[in-house]
PyMOL CGO cylinders between C-alpha atoms (Angstrom):
from pymol import cmd
from pymol.cgo import CYLINDER

trace = [
    CYLINDER, 0.00, 0.00, 0.00, 1.19, 3.47, -0.79, 0.3, 1, 1, 1, 1, 1, 1,
    CYLINDER, 1.19, 3.47, -0.79, 2.01, 5.97, 1.94, 0.3, 1, 1, 1, 1, 1, 1,
    CYLINDER, 2.01, 5.97, 1.94, 0.19, 8.78, 0.11, 0.3, 1, 1, 1, 1, 1, 1,
    CYLINDER, 0.19, 8.78, 0.11, -3.45, 9.29, -0.72, 0.3, 1, 1, 1, 1, 1, 1,
    CYLINDER, -3.45, 9.29, -0.72, -5.65, 11.98, -2.22, 0.3, 1, 1, 1, 1, 1, 1,
    CYLINDER, -5.65, 11.98, -2.22, -6.53, 15.11, -0.31, 0.3, 1, 1, 1, 1, 1, 1,
    CYLINDER, -6.53, 15.11, -0.31, -10.32, 14.69, -0.33, 0.3, 1, 1, 1, 1, 1, 1,
    CYLINDER, -10.32, 14.69, -0.33, -10.35, 14.30, 3.46, 0.3, 1, 1, 1, 1, 1, 1,
    CYLINDER, -10.35, 14.30, 3.46, -8.55, 17.65, 3.75, 0.3, 1, 1, 1, 1, 1, 1,
    CYLINDER, -8.55, 17.65, 3.75, -10.87, 19.63, 1.50, 0.3, 1, 1, 1, 1, 1, 1,
    CYLINDER, -10.87, 19.63, 1.50, -11.05, 22.40, 4.11, 0.3, 1, 1, 1, 1, 1, 1,
    CYLINDER, -11.05, 22.40, 4.11, -7.29, 22.92, 3.77, 0.3, 1, 1, 1, 1, 1, 1,
    CYLINDER, -7.29, 22.92, 3.77, -7.16, 22.99, -0.04, 0.3, 1, 1, 1, 1, 1, 1,
    CYLINDER, -7.16, 22.99, -0.04, -8.04, 26.69, -0.25, 0.3, 1, 1, 1, 1, 1, 1,
    CYLINDER, -8.04, 26.69, -0.25, -5.36, 27.58, 2.33, 0.3, 1, 1, 1, 1, 1, 1,
    CYLINDER, -5.36, 27.58, 2.33, -2.79, 25.42, 0.54, 0.3, 1, 1, 1, 1, 1, 1,
    CYLINDER, -2.79, 25.42, 0.54, -3.65, 26.97, -2.81, 0.3, 1, 1, 1, 1, 1, 1,
    CYLINDER, -3.65, 26.97, -2.81, -3.10, 30.46, -1.39, 0.3, 1, 1, 1, 1, 1, 1,
    CYLINDER, -3.10, 30.46, -1.39, 0.16, 29.40, 0.24, 0.3, 1, 1, 1, 1, 1, 1,
    CYLINDER, 0.16, 29.40, 0.24, 1.42, 27.66, -2.91, 0.3, 1, 1, 1, 1, 1, 1,
    CYLINDER, 1.42, 27.66, -2.91, 0.94, 30.83, -4.92, 0.3, 1, 1, 1, 1, 1, 1,
    CYLINDER, 0.94, 30.83, -4.92, 2.51, 32.90, -2.12, 0.3, 1, 1, 1, 1, 1, 1,
    CYLINDER, 2.51, 32.90, -2.12, 5.62, 30.67, -2.06, 0.3, 1, 1, 1, 1, 1, 1,
    CYLINDER, 5.62, 30.67, -2.06, 6.02, 30.58, -5.86, 0.3, 1, 1, 1, 1, 1, 1,
    CYLINDER, 6.02, 30.58, -5.86, 5.44, 34.32, -6.32, 0.3, 1, 1, 1, 1, 1, 1,
    CYLINDER, 5.44, 34.32, -6.32, 7.40, 35.41, -3.23, 0.3, 1, 1, 1, 1, 1, 1,
    CYLINDER, 7.40, 35.41, -3.23, 4.38, 36.93, -1.42, 0.3, 1, 1, 1, 1, 1, 1,
    CYLINDER, 4.38, 36.93, -1.42, 5.66, 36.54, 2.15, 0.3, 1, 1, 1, 1, 1, 1,
    CYLINDER, 5.66, 36.54, 2.15, 2.80, 38.50, 3.77, 0.3, 1, 1, 1, 1, 1, 1,
    CYLINDER, 2.80, 38.50, 3.77, 0.15, 36.20, 2.29, 0.3, 1, 1, 1, 1, 1, 1,
    CYLINDER, 0.15, 36.20, 2.29, 2.03, 33.08, 3.42, 0.3, 1, 1, 1, 1, 1, 1,
    CYLINDER, 2.03, 33.08, 3.42, 2.55, 34.44, 6.95, 0.3, 1, 1, 1, 1, 1, 1,
    CYLINDER, 2.55, 34.44, 6.95, -1.19, 35.04, 7.32, 0.3, 1, 1, 1, 1, 1, 1,
    CYLINDER, -1.19, 35.04, 7.32, -1.52, 31.22, 7.48, 0.3, 1, 1, 1, 1, 1, 1,
    CYLINDER, -1.52, 31.22, 7.48, 1.42, 30.41, 9.80, 0.3, 1, 1, 1, 1, 1, 1,
    CYLINDER, 1.42, 30.41, 9.80, 0.95, 29.52, 13.47, 0.3, 1, 1, 1, 1, 1, 1,
    CYLINDER, 0.95, 29.52, 13.47, 2.34, 31.89, 16.08, 0.3, 1, 1, 1, 1, 1, 1,
    CYLINDER, 2.34, 31.89, 16.08, 5.04, 29.36, 16.94, 0.3, 1, 1, 1, 1, 1, 1,
    CYLINDER, 5.04, 29.36, 16.94, 6.03, 29.06, 13.29, 0.3, 1, 1, 1, 1, 1, 1,
    CYLINDER, 6.03, 29.06, 13.29, 6.25, 32.87, 12.91, 0.3, 1, 1, 1, 1, 1, 1,
    CYLINDER, 6.25, 32.87, 12.91, 8.57, 33.04, 15.95, 0.3, 1, 1, 1, 1, 1, 1,
    CYLINDER, 8.57, 33.04, 15.95, 10.67, 30.13, 14.73, 0.3, 1, 1, 1, 1, 1, 1,
    CYLINDER, 10.67, 30.13, 14.73, 11.03, 31.46, 11.18, 0.3, 1, 1, 1, 1, 1, 1,
    CYLINDER, 11.03, 31.46, 11.18, 11.10, 35.27, 10.88, 0.3, 1, 1, 1, 1, 1, 1,
    CYLINDER, 11.10, 35.27, 10.88, 10.19, 36.60, 7.40, 0.3, 1, 1, 1, 1, 1, 1,
    CYLINDER, 10.19, 36.60, 7.40, 13.81, 37.50, 6.58, 0.3, 1, 1, 1, 1, 1, 1,
    CYLINDER, 13.81, 37.50, 6.58, 14.97, 33.92, 7.30, 0.3, 1, 1, 1, 1, 1, 1,
    CYLINDER, 14.97, 33.92, 7.30, 12.11, 32.48, 5.25, 0.3, 1, 1, 1, 1, 1, 1,
    CYLINDER, 12.11, 32.48, 5.25, 12.82, 34.79, 2.30, 0.3, 1, 1, 1, 1, 1, 1,
    CYLINDER, 12.82, 34.79, 2.30, 16.50, 33.80, 2.21, 0.3, 1, 1, 1, 1, 1, 1,
    CYLINDER, 16.50, 33.80, 2.21, 15.63, 30.10, 2.43, 0.3, 1, 1, 1, 1, 1, 1,
    CYLINDER, 15.63, 30.10, 2.43, 12.97, 30.47, -0.27, 0.3, 1, 1, 1, 1, 1, 1,
    CYLINDER, 12.97, 30.47, -0.27, 15.26, 32.37, -2.63, 0.3, 1, 1, 1, 1, 1, 1,
    CYLINDER, 15.26, 32.37, -2.63, 18.16, 29.94, -2.11, 0.3, 1, 1, 1, 1, 1, 1,
    CYLINDER, 18.16, 29.94, -2.11, 15.85, 26.96, -2.69, 0.3, 1, 1, 1, 1, 1, 1,
    CYLINDER, 15.85, 26.96, -2.69, 14.04, 28.29, -5.78, 0.3, 1, 1, 1, 1, 1, 1,
    CYLINDER, 14.04, 28.29, -5.78, 17.06, 29.85, -7.52, 0.3, 1, 1, 1, 1, 1, 1,
    CYLINDER, 17.06, 29.85, -7.52, 18.45, 26.60, -9.07, 0.3, 1, 1, 1, 1, 1, 1,
    CYLINDER, 18.45, 26.60, -9.07, 15.06, 25.34, -10.28, 0.3, 1, 1, 1, 1, 1, 1,
    CYLINDER, 15.06, 25.34, -10.28, 14.85, 27.26, -13.56, 0.3, 1, 1, 1, 1, 1, 1,
    CYLINDER, 14.85, 27.26, -13.56, 11.59, 28.53, -15.02, 0.3, 1, 1, 1, 1, 1, 1,
    CYLINDER, 11.59, 28.53, -15.02, 8.29, 27.89, -13.25, 0.3, 1, 1, 1, 1, 1, 1,
    CYLINDER, 8.29, 27.89, -13.25, 6.11, 25.39, -15.17, 0.3, 1, 1, 1, 1, 1, 1,
    CYLINDER, 6.11, 25.39, -15.17, 3.08, 24.77, -12.95, 0.3, 1, 1, 1, 1, 1, 1,
    CYLINDER, 3.08, 24.77, -12.95, 1.55, 22.94, -10.02, 0.3, 1, 1, 1, 1, 1, 1,
    CYLINDER, 1.55, 22.94, -10.02, 1.45, 19.16, -10.07, 0.3, 1, 1, 1, 1, 1, 1,
    CYLINDER, 1.45, 19.16, -10.07, -0.19, 16.84, -7.54, 0.3, 1, 1, 1, 1, 1, 1,
    CYLINDER, -0.19, 16.84, -7.54, -1.15, 17.54, -3.94, 0.3, 1, 1, 1, 1, 1, 1,
    CYLINDER, -1.15, 17.54, -3.94, -0.91, 14.50, -1.67, 0.3, 1, 1, 1, 1, 1, 1,
    CYLINDER, -0.91, 14.50, -1.67, -1.76, 13.68, 1.93, 0.3, 1, 1, 1, 1, 1, 1,
    CYLINDER, -1.76, 13.68, 1.93, 0.50, 11.57, 4.11, 0.3, 1, 1, 1, 1, 1, 1,
    CYLINDER, 0.50, 11.57, 4.11, -1.45, 8.38, 4.92, 0.3, 1, 1, 1, 1, 1, 1,
    CYLINDER, -1.45, 8.38, 4.92, 0.00, 8.10, 8.43, 0.3, 1, 1, 1, 1, 1, 1,
    CYLINDER, 0.00, 8.10, 8.43, -0.39, 11.79, 9.33, 0.3, 1, 1, 1, 1, 1, 1,
    CYLINDER, -0.39, 11.79, 9.33, -3.46, 13.31, 7.63, 0.3, 1, 1, 1, 1, 1, 1,
    CYLINDER, -3.46, 13.31, 7.63, -2.39, 16.80, 8.74, 0.3, 1, 1, 1, 1, 1, 1,
    CYLINDER, -2.39, 16.80, 8.74, 0.78, 16.53, 6.60, 0.3, 1, 1, 1, 1, 1, 1,
    CYLINDER, 0.78, 16.53, 6.60, 0.41, 17.44, 2.92, 0.3, 1, 1, 1, 1, 1, 1,
    CYLINDER, 0.41, 17.44, 2.92, 2.86, 17.52, 0.03, 0.3, 1, 1, 1, 1, 1, 1,
    CYLINDER, 2.86, 17.52, 0.03, 2.53, 19.89, -2.91, 0.3, 1, 1, 1, 1, 1, 1,
    CYLINDER, 2.53, 19.89, -2.91, 4.62, 19.22, -6.01, 0.3, 1, 1, 1, 1, 1, 1,
    CYLINDER, 4.62, 19.22, -6.01, 5.52, 22.23, -8.16, 0.3, 1, 1, 1, 1, 1, 1,
    CYLINDER, 5.52, 22.23, -8.16, 7.14, 21.68, -11.53, 0.3, 1, 1, 1, 1, 1, 1,
    CYLINDER, 7.14, 21.68, -11.53, 10.06, 23.85, -12.63, 0.3, 1, 1, 1, 1, 1, 1,
    CYLINDER, 10.06, 23.85, -12.63, 12.35, 23.60, -15.64, 0.3, 1, 1, 1, 1, 1, 1,
    CYLINDER, 12.35, 23.60, -15.64, 15.30, 21.78, -13.99, 0.3, 1, 1, 1, 1, 1, 1,
    CYLINDER, 15.30, 21.78, -13.99, 13.95, 20.34, -10.73, 0.3, 1, 1, 1, 1, 1, 1,
    CYLINDER, 13.95, 20.34, -10.73, 10.64, 20.07, -8.95, 0.3, 1, 1, 1, 1, 1, 1,
    CYLINDER, 10.64, 20.07, -8.95, 9.88, 21.89, -5.71, 0.3, 1, 1, 1, 1, 1, 1,
    CYLINDER, 9.88, 21.89, -5.71, 8.30, 19.68, -3.03, 0.3, 1, 1, 1, 1, 1, 1,
    CYLINDER, 8.30, 19.68, -3.03, 6.53, 21.72, -0.36, 0.3, 1, 1, 1, 1, 1, 1,
    CYLINDER, 6.53, 21.72, -0.36, 5.70, 19.88, 2.87, 0.3, 1, 1, 1, 1, 1, 1,
    CYLINDER, 5.70, 19.88, 2.87, 3.00, 21.47, 5.02, 0.3, 1, 1, 1, 1, 1, 1,
    CYLINDER, 3.00, 21.47, 5.02, 2.11, 20.42, 8.57, 0.3, 1, 1, 1, 1, 1, 1,
    CYLINDER, 2.11, 20.42, 8.57, -1.23, 21.79, 9.78, 0.3, 1, 1, 1, 1, 1, 1,
    CYLINDER, -1.23, 21.79, 9.78, -2.53, 22.15, 13.32, 0.3, 1, 1, 1, 1, 1, 1,
    CYLINDER, -2.53, 22.15, 13.32, -5.95, 23.80, 13.72, 0.3, 1, 1, 1, 1, 1, 1,
    CYLINDER, -5.95, 23.80, 13.72, -5.92, 25.07, 10.11, 0.3, 1, 1, 1, 1, 1, 1,
    CYLINDER, -5.92, 25.07, 10.11, -2.61, 26.93, 10.68, 0.3, 1, 1, 1, 1, 1, 1,
    CYLINDER, -2.61, 26.93, 10.68, 0.75, 25.93, 9.20, 0.3, 1, 1, 1, 1, 1, 1,
    CYLINDER, 0.75, 25.93, 9.20, 2.89, 24.57, 12.03, 0.3, 1, 1, 1, 1, 1, 1,
    CYLINDER, 2.89, 24.57, 12.03, 5.64, 23.16, 9.81, 0.3, 1, 1, 1, 1, 1, 1,
    CYLINDER, 5.64, 23.16, 9.81, 6.91, 24.10, 6.35, 0.3, 1, 1, 1, 1, 1, 1,
    CYLINDER, 6.91, 24.10, 6.35, 9.74, 22.51, 4.39, 0.3, 1, 1, 1, 1, 1, 1,
    CYLINDER, 9.74, 22.51, 4.39, 10.92, 23.16, 0.85, 0.3, 1, 1, 1, 1, 1, 1,
    CYLINDER, 10.92, 23.16, 0.85, 12.72, 20.31, -0.92, 0.3, 1, 1, 1, 1, 1, 1,
    CYLINDER, 12.72, 20.31, -0.92, 13.33, 18.94, -4.40, 0.3, 1, 1, 1, 1, 1, 1,
    CYLINDER, 13.33, 18.94, -4.40, 12.15, 16.10, -6.60, 0.3, 1, 1, 1, 1, 1, 1,
    CYLINDER, 12.15, 16.10, -6.60, 13.37, 14.97, -10.03, 0.3, 1, 1, 1, 1, 1, 1,
    CYLINDER, 13.37, 14.97, -10.03, 11.36, 15.98, -13.09, 0.3, 1, 1, 1, 1, 1, 1,
    CYLINDER, 11.36, 15.98, -13.09, 11.40, 13.83, -16.23, 0.3, 1, 1, 1, 1, 1, 1,
]
cmd.load_cgo(trace, "trace")
């Protein structure tokens, strides 16, 4: 059995994730921070996030579009958004608690 499943059980989070996806791709820090938990905002000040975002996105090449959104089967509050770029894909991992983002990681995946 696969570890990932569709996001239908998290339909209430899809709108938030969509906003955050666009905020991350476009560099709209204020919009993203509207959805972060207080703990997350303390842990990751906007300046630290912006540097991490820029360093992560820089090698990807041109933006191509959003691919699948998946839910972790073990932890239904953990979702993965795949964003296709020219050279590499951006994998965004969101952890939600009470409809606020309590964890956010940016990583890579290979594009064919």
